[in-house]
N, C-alpha and C positions, 0 to 999 in steps of 0.2 A: 477763555480757553486759551491753553499755553502748551509749551513744551518746557519741562523741567529737569535739572540735571544736577550733580555735585559729587563732590568727594569728601569723606571724613576718614583721616588718618587716625581711627580710634586706638590703634596699638601702639604706634611709634610716637604719636603726638606731632611729628613734624608737619610744618606748615602746608596747606594745602596748595598745590600747583595753581597759580591764577592763570598762567596761559593754556593748561589743559582743560580747566573750565570753561574757559571762554571758547576754546574749541569745540567742547561738548555743546554748547549753547549754540554755536553756529551750525552745528548738523542739526539743529531743531529748528532752523529759521523757518521751514515751511509750516512748521505749527504755529508760529508766532511771529508774522512778519512786520508787526505795528510797532514793536518796542523791544527792550531787552534790560535785565538788570542783574546785579550779582551781589553777594553779600559774603565777606571773608572773616572769619573769627579764627585766627590760629590754624588748628587742624582742619578746620571745616572750611569749605568752599561751596556756595550755592549759586545755580545760575539758572535762567530762564528766558524764554521768548514768549512775548505775548500777542494773542489775538483779541485786540479790545471789543469786549462787547458789553460791559457794564461799567458806569463811569469813566468814560473813554478817556477824560483829562486826568482824573485823581487817582485812578485805580493801579497804578503801576506797581509792580513787585520787584524785590521781594517787600513784604510788609512786616512791620513789628508792632507788637502790644505797645501799650503806653508807657510801659516800665522798661521796655526794650529787652526784656527777659525772653521773650519768644517772637521768633521770627519764621515766616514760611514763604515758600514758592509753591505754587498751586496750579494744577491743571484740571479745569471742569467748571461746575456750576453748583452753588448750594442753593436750592430752589425755597428752602424755608429761612433764608438769612434775614428778612424781615422781622418775623416773629423771634428769632435768637438775638438780633440786635435790641429789641424792645426790651425782652428779658435781662439782657446783658447790662443795659444802660441803667435799668432800674437797680441794678447789683452795684453800680457806681462806675462801670468802664465808660471811658471816654473815646468815642471814634473820631477820625479825622478824614474819613473818606467815605463814599456812598456804594463802595464795592462790596460784593459778598465774601471776598478773599479776608478782609479784616476781621469778619466774624470768627474765623477760624483761631486766629492768635489770642482774641479775649476769651473765647470758649476754652481753649486749652488753659489758659492762666487761671480760669475759675474752676474748671472741673477735672483737669489733667487728661489721662488716656480716655477717660470715658466720655470726654467731648465728643470723639468720634461717632458714639452711638447716636448723638442727637442731630446730625447731620443728614438731611434729605437731600441727595444730589448726586451727582456722578464726579469722581474726583480721584485724582492720584496726588497725594499730598507729601510734602517733606516739611518738617515742622522740627524747627532747632529750640531746644531748651538750653539757654546759654547758662543759666545757674547750675543745672545739673549736668552739663555738658553730654546731652542726650539727643539723638537724631530719630525721629520717628517718621516711617515712611508708610503712608496708609493707602489702600485700594477700597473703592466703594463697595457696598455689599454685594452688587451683582456684577462687578467688575466691568463696568460700562468704559472706563478709562484704564489704559494700560500703565504698569510701573515696573520696571526691570531693576536688577541689581547684580553685583558682582563682589564677593566679600572673599578675599584672599587670606583671611585670618589676622589681618592687621589694617588692611585699607577697605573701605567700603566705597564703591563707585556705582552711582545709579542715575537713571535716566527714564524719560517718557518713552525712549526708543533703545534699541539696542545699539543703534549706530552710535549715539552719543557715548555709549560705554566703550565702543570699539575705538574711539578716537585715542584711547589711551594704549599704545603698543604693548604696554606690560600683560594686556587681558589676551590670553590665549584663543585662538580660532580653531576650535576642534569640534568634530560632530559627535554628539552624545548619541550613542548607538541605541541605548534604551528609549531616548525620547524619540528616534527614527522609528524604533519598532512600534511606539505608541503612535506616532504618526501615520503609519501605514496600517494601523489596527482602526484609527478614529478618524482621520484626516486631518488631525490638529494635535497638539501637544498640551496636555492638561496641566495647569499651575500644580505645584511651583516650578516645574521644569520649563526650560526651552530646549530648541534643538542644538544650543552651544554647551560644550561641556562649562561648569562653573557659573554661567549666567541664569539667573532665577527669575520668575515672576512673583510679584506679592499676590498671594490668591485673594480672591473676592472676599472682603470682610475681615481681612487680616490687616495688622500693622507690622512692620519690621522694626524692632526698637533696638539700637545701637548705641552703646556706651563703651567705657574703658574695658568692661568686661567682656565685650563681644556683641554680637548681632543675634537676635532670636526673634521668631515670629510670634505674634501675640494676636489672638483673635478678639475683634471687639464686636462683630455682628453675629449674636447667637438668637435666634428666633425659630425654634421648632414650631411646625404648624400645629395649632390648635384647632382640630377638625370639630371637637365637641361644640365650641363656641359659635360656629356657623351652622351646625345641625340644628341650634335650637331656633334659626331664623326661618321664618316661611320664606317661599321662593320668590314671590312678589317684592317682600321686603328687602330680600338679597339685591333682586335686580335694581330697585331704585338706589339702593346703597351704593352699587358698583357704578351706576351713573353719575351719581354725586361725585364719587371719588375720581373717575375718568376726567369728567369735566374740569374739575378742580386741577388735577394733574397736568392738562393740557394748558390751562390758564396760566398756572405757575411757570410752565416751560416757555411760554410766549414773552416772557418778561426780558426785554433786552433794550439797549439803547441803539440798536441797528435793525435794518430790516430782517424779517424772519418769514420764511416760506415753508413748504411741505413737500415731501417726496411721495409721490402718488404712483402706487403699482396698479391701482384698479381693484384691488382685493378689500376685503371687508376692514381690516384693521387701518390700513392707509387712508381709506375713504371715510372711515369714522373720525381719524384724527383731522383730515384736512377739513371735513364739515365742521366738526366742533370750532377748529380756528377759523373759519369763516364766520360763524355765528359770534364769535367773540371779538372780531375784528372790525373796525370802522371804516375799513377801505377793503378793496379786492386783495385778496392773497396771492402770490406767486406759488404755482404747482409745476412739479417737474416729473417727467417720466422717461424710462428708457425702453427701447423694443430691440429685436433682433432682425437682421436682414435676411431676406429670402422667404419661401413659403413654409412658415413656422406657426403650428397651431397653437403654441403657448404664449405666443404674444398677448399682452394685456393693454397695449397703448390703446385701443380703440374703446375699452372700459373706463381707462383713466381719462381719455378725451371727453366722454360722455359725462363724468363725474364733473370734471372741470366747467364743462359747459352749463350744468345744473347749478354750481356754486357761483358762476361768474368769475372764476380765477382768471388770472392772467398765465397762460398754460404754454409750457415748454416741453419739447420732445426731442430725443437722439436716438438713432439707430446704430447698433453695432454689428459690423459684418465679421465674417471668418478671419478675413485678411487683417482687419483692425485687431482681433483677438490674438492672432499669431505675433504681430508688431507690438502690442501694449503690453502683453502678459510679462514680459521681462521687468518692465516699469511697476507693475502692481506687486510682483514677488519682492522687488527692491524695497517698496514701501512697506509691504507684510513684516520683512525681516525674519520672522519665525516660520516654521513650516505650518501653513494653513491651506487645504485644498478644497476650496470652494468655487464651483464652476462661475458663480455669479459675481466674484470679486471684481473682476474688470468691468463689468456692466455697471456695478455701483460705483466704481471710481468714474467712470464717463458721466454718468448722471449727477454726481457731486460737482465733477468740473462744469457741467451744465449750469448747476444752481448757483456756484460761485460766482458766475458772470452778472447775477442779479440781486443775490443775498448774502448775507454773512453766515446765518443761522438757519438750519432747517430742523422741522419736527419729522419724526419718521413712525412707520407702524411696527418696527422691531420689537421683539420681546414678548409679543402677545401669545404665541404658539407654545412655548416651552411651559409656562406656568398653567395654561387654560387646556392643554393636552390637545394640540392640533395637527400632530402628525400620525401617520399610520401605525408607528410602533407604538404609540399610547393606546391605541384601539387593540392591538394585540396583546398589549400587557392586561388591558381591562378585562376582555373576555379571554385570553389564554387559558385561565384557571378552569374554565369548562373543558377544555380540551385535555388539559393535564389530568382531570378527575377521570376521564375515561381509561381503560386499560392501554397499557403503552403500545400494544400492537395497532389498537385501533386508532389511538391519537396521533404517533409519529412513525410507527413500523411500517404502514403502508404510504402514509402521505409523504413523508421526507424522500423516499428513493423517487417517487414520481416528480417532485419538484425539482430535485436535484437535476434531474435529467433534463428540465426545460432550460432552453438556451439563454435567454435575456430575462432573467427575474431576479436580479440581484437582492432587491428589497425583500420579495417574497421568501427567496432561500433563507435569509437572515431570520425572518420572522418564523419560519417553519423549524429551523434548528433550535430556535429558543423554546418552542412549545412544551417539548418534554422535560425541561429543566427545571426541578422543583427548588434547588437553592437559588436564592434571589439575587446575589451578587452575582451568580454564574450567568443567571438568565439575562441580566442587564448587559453584561459582558458579550454576549452571543449576539444580542439584537443591536448593539452599538457597532459590531466588529465588521469592517469593510473586507480585509484579507483575513482569513481564520489562520491559526497557528500552522497547520499543516502547510498551506499554500505559502506562508512567509519562511518556513524552513527550507522550501525547494527554491525561494526567491534569493535567498541570502548566500553569498559566497563561501563564507567563512565558517558556517556553521554556529551561529551566534547564540547565545542564551537568549531566550526570548523573555520579554517582560512579562509579568504577571498582568494578564488581562483585567482580573478582577479588582485591580488595586484602584482604577481611576475612581475619584470620588471619595476616597478613604477619609479625607479630611472633614468631610461632612457625614459621615456615616452614623456618628453618635446621635446626630440631629433626628433622624429618620426611624431609629429603632422602634418596632411595635407599629409603624404604619403600614396601610396596604401597598401592594406592589407598585399600582399607578401613582399614588402620592409620593412615594420614594422616588421613582423615576423622575417625575416632573420636579421635584426639589432639587434632584441632582444635575438634570438638564440645565436648570436655570443658572448652574454654578461651573458647569462644565462646558457643554456644547454651545451654551449662549455666551459665556463670558469669554472663553479662550478660543472661539471660532466666529460666530456670528457678529458679536458685538467687537470683537478683535479687528476684523476685517472692515466692519463699519467705522470704527473709529480711525484705522490707518488710512482707509481710502479719503475719508472725508478730509482728514487734516493734511493729507497729501498736497490738497489744494487750497488749504486755509480755509474750511468750511467746518463751522461746528454742528455736530448732528446729534439731537436730543431724542430721547426714547421714553416718552411719558407713559406708556405702559408699564415701565419699570420704576415709577415713582414708589418711593418707601412706603408711603401710607397706603397706596392701593395695593401693593404687593403684600402687606401685612393680612389684609383680607383675602386676597385671591389664594395665598398659599394654605389658607385653612378651610377652603371650600371643598367638600367631600366629591370623590370621583363621580358620583351619580348624578352631580350637577355640572360635571366638565364633560362627561360622555354620557349622553341620554339616549338609549337606544343606539343607532348607528350615527348619532349626530355628534360631531367633536366640536369642543369649544361652546357646549350648549348656552350655558348660563351668561357668557360674554355675548354670543349672537343674540340672545334676548334681550341683553342690555343694549347693545350697539343699535338695536333696531329703532332707538329713539331718533337715530341720525341717519343710519344706511337703509337705503330702498329695499324691499323684500326681494326683488330678483338680484341683488347683489349679494344679501346674505344667503340665498338659497343656491347660488350659482356654484357649480364644483370647484374646490380651490385649485388654481394653478399655480404651480411652483415658480419662483422668481428665479429662473435659470435660463442659459442660452442653450442653443442646440448642441451642446458639446458631443453627445452621444454621435450625432449624425456627423458633425465636423471631424471626429474621430475616425471615422469610416470613410471620409472623402476628403475635404479639403485640407484637413491637417495631419492625414496620416503619414506623408512621406516627410513632413516638417519633424512630427514627432519621432519618427524612426531614426532620422538623421541625427537629431540631438541625443537620444538615449542610447543608441548603439555604437555611436563614434567611440573609436578605441581610447582616446583620452578623456571620455565623458566622465562625471562624478558617478554616475549609474554603474558604471562598468568596475569602478573601484569596490563597490559593494554589492552589487547585485549579479546573478547568473545571466549571461547574455542570452542563451538559448531560452530561457523561461520569459525573459523580458520581451524578446522576439516572437514567442508564441502568444503572448498576452496582445501584443498588437496585432497579430494575424488573425488570432481568434475573434477579437472584437471586430475588425474590419470585416471579416467573413460571417459576422452574425451569429457565431457558434457560442460565444460567452458574452456576458455585459461586464465588461473591465473599465467603463467610462471613468470611474471614480479613481480605481487603482492607477490606471494611465495617466490621469491628470496629477494625481500625487507624485507619480515618478517625474512628470514633467516638471512640475512645482520644484521638487526636489533637485533636479538637475540644474535649473535655473539658479536656485538659491545656493547650490554647492559653488557654481561659477563665480557667483557675485560675492559672496562672504568667506569662502573657505579656499577655493583655487585661486582667488586674486592675492598679489603680493600687498604687503602693507602700504606702499607708496600709491599702489592703484586704488586700494580701497580708501585711502585717506583723500585722493584726488576725487573719487567718485562721490564720497560723502561731501567734499566742499562745493561740487558742481550740481549735487542733488538728483543724480542720476546713475544707473548702474554702468560699470564698465565690464562688458561680457566679451571673452576671448572667442574667436571664431574657432567652430569646432571641425575637425575633419571628417570628411564623408564615412559612413559605416562601410 
């Protein structure tokens, strides 16, 4: 696990600035405190910071192939590197280390760009072909690891984090209004955009190929679901196959030369992961969980504690209060860098910090809900066709007005709005949308031209043509809300404390099967994740499987009405705030008051505005010298706001 960065002056051919590349690497120190490395080849400069996980002594980067033609810096893990190594050695390649990184350069020498299709892992890769003078940046198929770039038409800058790119003062810091609109619609910014004008994300399953002719995105992962292949399997056979693949994925991802633990929420997915780990380990594993202060009914700490007792793990807990949330939220926004509004981000940061005191690697249960249909929106898509079949007045003409008048039903309102929409792209947009277009028009000060809500996911639309609505939604969820939201904050919060977080449910071999499972086996009756729960029953007690799903989130709804209300108002409504540059003051004030008064449910929208305000102060409102100083010290510098 590492942080990677670099510069390629593909247009001018001038030498890459060594001081700048070194500064870029320093900005990534938290991602790799164990070592650093650099490679300069005329117009190219590569840098990296290493968190040593495999081959602690011999696995330093950059790593070159035996001919010296290919050089790589790499962030992530390749889980099938042993198999690839044996195949490449049989083809005559000579390895000098035991690390998975070296597999990448030999594979590229052997198979070229197609080598990326053979990697089962999580990765952000920069691969230099010295003979062709070509740089390839690649992000794994499900976007577990981030990779950013800025291309000004002559010079390419890239990094595992945006802060490394911003080390170069020539990169502008300007809000991308279309991305901000997408953020307020979805609570994250979909690839390939970021909230910064001119800075992009390599999309999941894509490579950015850069040579003297310029830079272009090229896809390497193209695996549309084959629902007929799984349809021919009977259910018991499918359950057994899932069990084999899940256990193999956990086993592969436990491989490390350092201690490995598990994040344990108490839910089905993390319980299964920890249980399988415990069965494969020859010693008690370490488990870690987080809870929330006060009388909060959604705490799962007691469930996690019970699982840890059953497994005999060394269990660790931490509790987060409203005061800590307000205090540490700026730090989590600083590490996120892009606009992501997830109320659980800070809790994830705190549990990762707790885990880092004992281990260097953790396995998590992230990644199972999106492909297996674990959310209410998936149920709405599965059975919404029944409602759409009814005459319009019966389906939405009576229901929608009633639901819209209810005060605190944000998710239900989105679901009902989508019911009467027959166009599948428009229906997906409606069910994903947190703030609809009419509200956003009232919110914006200058009468912006709104982004097209239906464009999210257009990179993958070709894959899902002809599939049913639920299969389309799951496929896109795994590459949108999972990749650029949940996995993004998972990576950033873990790496902020130099911890590697692995996600076995997104193992490539497992996902090839999962994405071909038909909807009737993912949602069966009123049971979401049906076939997964059947498979996990091998490891998870029935009472855990049957227990109602508890979202991993703090009581932000309650805090915004009580402990955090005045804090949020002071920040957002201050005359010199970032929000007041873009948003209508009275609309924002009404949102705060209506939420506090219980008249509307604006918790997601208000958290989004709060995240934007903190982000704007850290990255847009600060001077270049303030930002460089903050990057160097690894913490945000936020100016004090005047009271509203």
